[in-house]
Structures are given as structure tokens and as C-alpha cells.
N, C-alpha and C positions, 0 to 999 in steps of 0.2 A: 177474302180473308175468312178462315174458318171461325165458327162461333162455338164457344165452349161455355158450359155451365159447370162451375166449380162449387161444390157444397161440402161444408164441414158440419156434420150432424151433431157434434158434441161441443166444439169450439171452446175448450178450456184454455186457461191462461198459457199453459204449456205449448199450445199450438200457435200462439200469436206470431212469434218470430218466423216459424216455418211458413205460415200462410202469407205473411208479408213478403218473404222471399219468393214463394211460389207465384203469387199474383204479379209481382214486379217482373219476374222472368217471363211468364206466359203472356202478359199483356203486351209485350214487345213483339209477339209472334201471332197472337190471335185476338179476336174480339171476345171479351170475357164478361159473363154475368156471374156474380158470386152470391151465394146464400149462406148465411151463418147467424151466429148469435149477436144480439144487439151490442153487447160490450166489445166484441171483437170488431164489428163493423165500425163502431165509433172510433176505434183505434186506427183502423186502416184507411178510412175515408180521406183524412187530411193528407195521407202519405201517397196514396195511389189514386190519381185523378181519372185514369182511363178505364176504370172498371165500374160496371153497374152493380150496385149493392142492393140486396134484398135481405130483410131480417126475418128470422123465424118468429112465429106467434108466441112460442113458449120461450121465456127468457131465463128461467132459473132451473138448474138441475135439481131434481128432487132427491131427498136423502135415501129413501128406500128403493130397492131394486125394481119392484113392480112399477112404481111411479116413473122411474127413469125409463123403463122400457115403453111405457105408454107414451111418454113425451117423445121418445124416438119415433114411434109409429106416426105421430102427428107431424113430425118433421119430414119423414119420408113422404107422407101424403102431400105436404106442402110442395115438395120437389115435383111430384107427379102432376099436381095441379098447375104449377108454374110452366111445366113443359107443354101443356095443352095449348097455350097461347103463343109459344115461341118455338122456333125450329133451331135445334142445336145439332152440330156435327158430332160433338163429343160431350159426355158428361163424366166429370171426375167427382167421385163421392168418397168422402173420408168418414170411416166409422170403425169401431172395433166391437160393437155389440152384435154377435152373430145371430141371435134369435130374431131381433127386429130387422136386421139387414137381410135375413133370408126371405123376408116378405117383399123385398124390393126386387122387382124383376125387370130384366131388359125388355120384356115384351111390352112394357108401358111406353117404350121409346123407339123411334126410328134411329136414334143416335147410337154411336159406339159408346158403351158404358165401361168405365174404368174404376175399379175399386182400389183406393189408395190406403194401404195400411202404413201410415207414416209414423205412427208413434207406438201403437200397442197391437199385439196380436197374441191373445191369450192361448195357453196350451189347449189343444183339442183333446181334453182328458175325460170326456163323458160321451155317452151315446147321443145325448141331445145336441151337444156341441158338434159332434162328428156329423150328425144328420144335417144340422143347420149349415155347417161349413160347406158340405157337398152341394147343398141347395144354392148357397151364395155363389159358389164357384161355377155352377152351371148357368147362373143368371147374368154373369158379367163377361164382357169380351176379354178383358185383361185384368189380372190381379197384380197390382204394382207393389213391389217390395223394395226396400233400400239396401238390403244385405242378402247376399247369396246364402249365408249361413241360416237365415230364417227359412228359406226355401228348403234347404237340406233337412232342417229340423221338422218342418211340416211334412215333408215326404216320409220321414221316418215314422212320425206319429200316425199318418194316414195310410202308410204302407202302399203308396202309389205315387206315380210321377205327376207333377203339376206342370202341364205344358202351357198353361195360360199365364204363368208367372213371368213378369218382366222386371229385371233389376235395374234400378236407376240410382245415380249418386244422390246422396243427401247434400244439402247446401252447406258450404263452408265459406261464408261471405263476411268480411269485416274490414274496417278501416284502421285497424290497430297493428302497425308494423312492429316486428319483433325488436327492432333497435330501441324502441321505447320501453321495453320490458324492464320492470323495476329490478329484477334479479341481477342485471349487469352492474348495478351500482350499490346495492344494499347488502349489508351483512346479516340482516334479519331475513329468514326464509318464511314467507307467508303461505299458509295452506288454507284453502277455503272449501267448505262443504256447503253446497247450495241445494235448496229444495226442502221437501217435507221429510217426515221421519217414519214413513211406511216401513214395514219389516223388511221388504225386499231391497230397500235402499242402504241398509247396513250401518246406520248411524251408531247403533250400540257397539259395533265392532270398533269404530274409531274411538269412542269414548273409553272403552275397556283398554285399548292400546295406549291411549294417553295416560290413563290412570296407573299404568304399570311403571311410569317414571317415578323415581324418588328424587330427592333434592340433589344428590350427587350426579345423577344422570342428566338432569334437566339443565341445559347450558344457557337458557334464557335467550337463545337466538332463533327459536321457533315461535311463530305467532299463528295460532289456529283459530279460525273463525267459522261459525256455523250461522248461515243466514237463510231464513225461510220460515214459513208458518208451520210450527210444530204442534203436535197434539197435546203436549204437556210441557211443564217447566222442567228443565234439566239443570243439574248443578255439577260443575267441574271447574276447579279454579285455574286450570291451564287452558281452558277454551272460552272464547268470547261468543256469547249467544246473542243473536239478533232475531228474536222470536216474533216475527211479523211478516206479512206479505210485502215484499219490497216493491217499490215503484220501478218503472223501467230505467230511470236514471240511476237509482240506487243499485239495481241489479248489475248494470253495466259498470258502475264505479267499483263494486265489490270485485268483479272479474279483473278489471284493469289494474287494480292495486294489489293483486295477489301474484304469487309465483307458481303455485301448483293448485290444481283443482283435484280434490280427493273424491273418488267414486268407489266406496267400499261395498258395491252392490252384491247381493246374494245370488245363488244359482236360480232362485225363484224369479229373478228378473230375467225371464227367458222370452225370446222372440219379441223383444221390445227394443226400440231405438231410444237411446238416451239423448234428449235434446240438449241437456247440460254438457254432455260429452262433446257434441259437435260445436256448441257455442264456445266451449273452452278452447278448442283447436282453432275456431274462427279468430279468436283473439290471441292465438299463438301462445296459449298457456299449456305447458305439459301437464300430464295427469298422473295421479297416484291411484291406481285402480286394482280391484280384485281380478284374479286371473280367470274370470268367466269367459266363455267362448266369444261373446260380443267384443270384448276388448283384446283378447289374445290375437284375433285375426288381423287387427291393425298393426300390432307389434310384429307379427310374422311378415306382413307385407311391406311395412315401411321402416322397420327397425324400431329402436326405442323412441317413443314419443312421451316418455316419462318412465314411471316405475310400475311394476306389477308385484302384488303380494298374494299369498295364498288365500283364496276365498274363505271368508268367515273366520280366519285365523288371527286372533288379536296379537299373538306373539310375532307372527310374520310382519304385521303392520308396525308393531312396536320397533322391531329391529330396523325397519326401513326408516322410521322417524329418527332413530338414533343416528343412522347414517346421514340423514339430511342435515344434521347439525354441523357436519363438517363437509358438506357437499362440494365437489369440484365444479367450478364455474365452466370449465371447458366441456364437462359432461352436459351441463345445461344448454350450452350452445349447440351441442350435437342434437339434443332433443328438438331445438328450434329449427334446425336444418331439415330434420325428418318431417316435422310438421309442415314446413313450407312445401316440401315435395308432395305431401298428401293434399294440400290445398290446391296445388296445380291440377291434380287429378280430379278434384271436386269443384273446379272453377265454374263460373256462370256459363262460360262458353261450352264446356263439356255437357252441362245439364241441359242447355238449350238444344244442343245437337241430339241429345238423347230423346227429348220430347218431340223434336221434329221427326225422328225415326219412328217414334211410337204413334204420333197423331197425324203427321203428314203436313 
């Protein structure tokens, strides 16, 4: 059995579900050592018994950019140090900080080294980033991406082909069957915004769209909830705010009890995978999303898995919310059918086969 070292250099909360799915999948095929943040490992240890866990020495992400990069360097050093004592066939390393990652070289290892950009891939919009990306790209055997559109965008920015890129499906795993979806029995349409309020997430677009309703337009059969740690206190009498970092059980409960997940992301949310998008579909919840390339590609491939509105356009989203007040339930069932088809293409078996082809 081949031996793998899997490392998440950043280990934020948004990576937890992905890492749980990744390790559950790979541990059925390979012997796994995992290195990551203390909090992430504390979450994973009780769930996945067959993986050997190692924690980073640095447990807290620093606030300023320089401190963050220094911390990343120590984490890279930790991986190199760990490898001196153990022989690995493959190393999977996840990070999106190009500067520090460019100092991590395949020459330190006899193993095949795979860079996993599972969540973020910033635009290569400066000479420094361009230089660092090319160095990163030369240092790794495989650059693993989850969407072909990211490869296309990178090739446009770099004006060259990326022959080391390998596209692999994201996880769509859940125990929530569509027949339990609340929409089939409820007259209230629940809409949920999950996550933080960074500019590229577009929360302000949702709020402006909701504020366009006057009393005669608002039929009281929409319930809009915003759940996540926000940078400030917002006020909107038609939106329920839950301004705190939700627990795992609360997070799941919010998703299970809603009908649609709203993703009003901006064009600046580029070359990034939305974990919330995939988790929405895992629980068979249709989406209301801006028409950025990331979301449009799935509608093109699978048909409607919800609704699209014009990116950044509050009027377009407002008109969609008006429509939702009298939404046809048969249309909702069509969304669920398309989501089920997508889940088949992103099944655990498909992902395992993809890793077998990649790793052997």
C-alpha cells in the first residue's frame, strides 16, 4: 500500500469538511499521514481512526500579512523535517500563498509532490505573483484543480499552457435525501446566506435587493436568514441575522431547514471554489447565485440547479425574489433532479477512481 503525506498549510474552518471527505476517501486506498492545524486535527481524530495525525507548531493565524507568511514558512519547514524520517510515495500539499509556497521545492523529496488548490487561487495579477507561480509550478509534479475553468483562466493570465494541471471532482457527499426537503410541504420559502461578509461574497447586494421591497410587494412568505461571523452589525427588518460563528451542528441545521442557498458572489470571487456551494448541493439545496463563470458552468452542464441573477445587480436579484414568492413546486423538483445527476458525477466512487489514476 502506498504511503501519502497530506498537508494543509492553512487549515481554516472552511477546509474542515473538505479535509474530512478527502481523508475518509484516501484512507481507504492508501496509508495516510496528515499534518495540519491543532483545531482541525482535534475535529478529525475522532472521526477518522486510520490516519496518523501531526499538528503544526504554530496554531494561530496572525493578523498581518508578513506574520502570516512567516508562519507559512515554518509550516513548510515542518513538512520538510517530517519527511526526513519517513518515506512517502506522494505528498499532497494544500496552500494558496504563492510567495511562501514558491520556497517549497520537490527537490526536498523523493516523493511525487502534488499541489492542491482546493479552495483559493488568487489572480496572478502582479510580477511577483507571476514569478512565484512559475516557480511553484516548476517545483511540483502535479497541480490539482477542481474546475477546468480555473485552468482556462490561469492560462489566459499567464499566456501559456499548463500541462501539469489535473482536474478532479470536488466532493458532493451527504446523507440528506431530497424527499426530506422542506420545500415539498411548506408554503414559506426559506433563503439562507452562509458565511462572512467579505466584499467578494456580495452580502450588500442581497440586502439592497431585499430593501427594495415595500409593504405591498412583500407577501410574508419569504424568510431570509443570514448566518455567519460578520464584520459589523447589520439592520434589515426583512432579514434574520445570526451574527456568530456557527457550530457544526448549527451549520448543518441551517442548511437542512432552508429551501435555497443564496450566493450573491462578485466577479472578484475568481478562481476560487465555494465550499458553501458544494455543501448546498450535497444536501440537495438549490442555489440562488450570481451569474459569474464559476456558477454558470454548472447550469450549462446540468441545467437549472436553482436560479441565476445578474452579478452585482440588486434589481435582478429583487425580481428573482419577487418570483420566488409564487414559485412553482414542480420547478423546484426539476432543480432537485438536476442536482441528483450532478451528485452522481461527483460521487465518492468517481473521486476514488480519479485519485487512483493520479496516484496509482
